[in-house]
C-alpha positions as CSV (number, residue, x, y, z in Angstrom):
1,M,148.1,7.4,-8.0
2,D,146.2,4.7,-6.2
3,R,143.6,6.9,-4.8
4,G,143.1,8.4,-8.4
5,A,142.7,5.0,-9.9
6,S,140.2,4.3,-7.1
7,F,138.3,7.4,-7.8
8,V,138.1,6.8,-11.4
9,R,136.9,3.0,-10.8
10,E,134.4,4.3,-8.1
11,K,133.0,7.4,-9.3
12,I,133.9,8.4,-13.0
13,A,133.6,4.7,-14.6
14,P,130.2,3.9,-13.2
15,S,128.9,7.4,-14.2
16,A,130.3,7.1,-17.8
17,R,128.7,3.8,-18.2
18,Q,125.2,5.3,-17.3
19,Q,125.6,8.2,-20.0
20,P,123.3,7.7,-23.2
21,G,125.4,7.0,-26.3
22,I,128.6,5.7,-24.7
23,V,130.3,3.3,-26.8
24,A,133.7,2.9,-25.1
25,A,136.0,4.5,-22.5
26,Y,139.6,4.0,-22.0
27,W,141.4,4.9,-18.8
28,L,144.9,5.5,-19.1
29,A,147.6,6.2,-16.5
30,D,151.3,6.5,-16.0
31,R,152.4,5.6,-12.6
32,S,155.9,7.2,-12.9
33,S,154.4,10.5,-13.4
34,G,151.2,10.1,-11.6
35,R,149.1,11.5,-14.5
36,G,146.1,9.9,-16.1
37,L,144.0,10.3,-19.3
38,A,140.5,9.2,-20.0
39,V,139.3,8.8,-23.8
40,T,135.7,8.4,-24.6
41,I,133.9,7.2,-27.6
42,W,130.3,8.3,-28.4
43,E,127.6,7.3,-30.8
44,S,126.9,10.9,-31.5
45,E,128.4,14.5,-31.2
46,G,125.1,15.3,-29.2
47,A,125.6,12.4,-26.7
48,M,129.3,13.5,-26.2
49,L,128.1,17.1,-25.4
50,A,125.6,15.9,-23.0
51,A,127.9,13.6,-21.4
52,D,130.6,16.4,-21.1
53,A,128.1,18.6,-19.0
54,V,127.6,15.8,-16.6
55,A,131.4,15.2,-16.4
56,R,132.1,18.8,-15.5
57,E,129.2,18.9,-12.8
58,T,130.7,15.5,-11.3
59,A,134.3,17.2,-11.3
60,R,132.9,20.3,-9.7
61,T,130.9,18.4,-7.1
62,E,133.8,16.1,-6.1
63,K,136.1,19.2,-5.9
64,E,134.1,20.6,-3.5
65,K,133.9,17.6,-1.3
66,G,137.5,17.3,-1.4
67,S,137.2,13.5,-2.6
68,M,139.6,13.8,-5.4
69,G,142.9,13.9,-3.5
70,E,146.0,15.7,-4.2
71,G,145.6,15.8,-7.9
72,S,142.7,17.3,-9.9
73,I,140.5,16.1,-12.6
74,R,140.3,18.6,-15.5
75,T,137.8,18.3,-18.5
76,S,138.8,19.3,-21.8
77,R,136.4,20.6,-24.5
78,P,135.2,17.8,-26.3
79,S,136.1,17.5,-29.8
80,S,134.7,16.0,-33.0
81,L,136.6,14.6,-36.0
82,R,134.2,16.8,-38.2
83,G,135.8,20.0,-39.1
C-alpha cells in the first residue's frame, strides 16, 4: 500500500494538477484491503474527457515500465451527471 501511495503522490497527483479544468481530486485508500480510489472533479465534460486520455496513457506507460508495483491502476470510463 505504501508503494501505491507513493506512486499516486509522485506520479498521478502532479499530472492531475497540470490538467486544464481540474477543480479537485480526492485520493482514497483502504489500508486493510490495499485498494484505492481516485475521484476527480472537472470544470467541464470536455476537460474530463481530455484528462481521461492523459490518465490512460500514463497508466499504460507506467505499466510498461513496471513502476506500479504488485497492483494495477485501472481507469474507468468517465461519467457525467448529465443523462
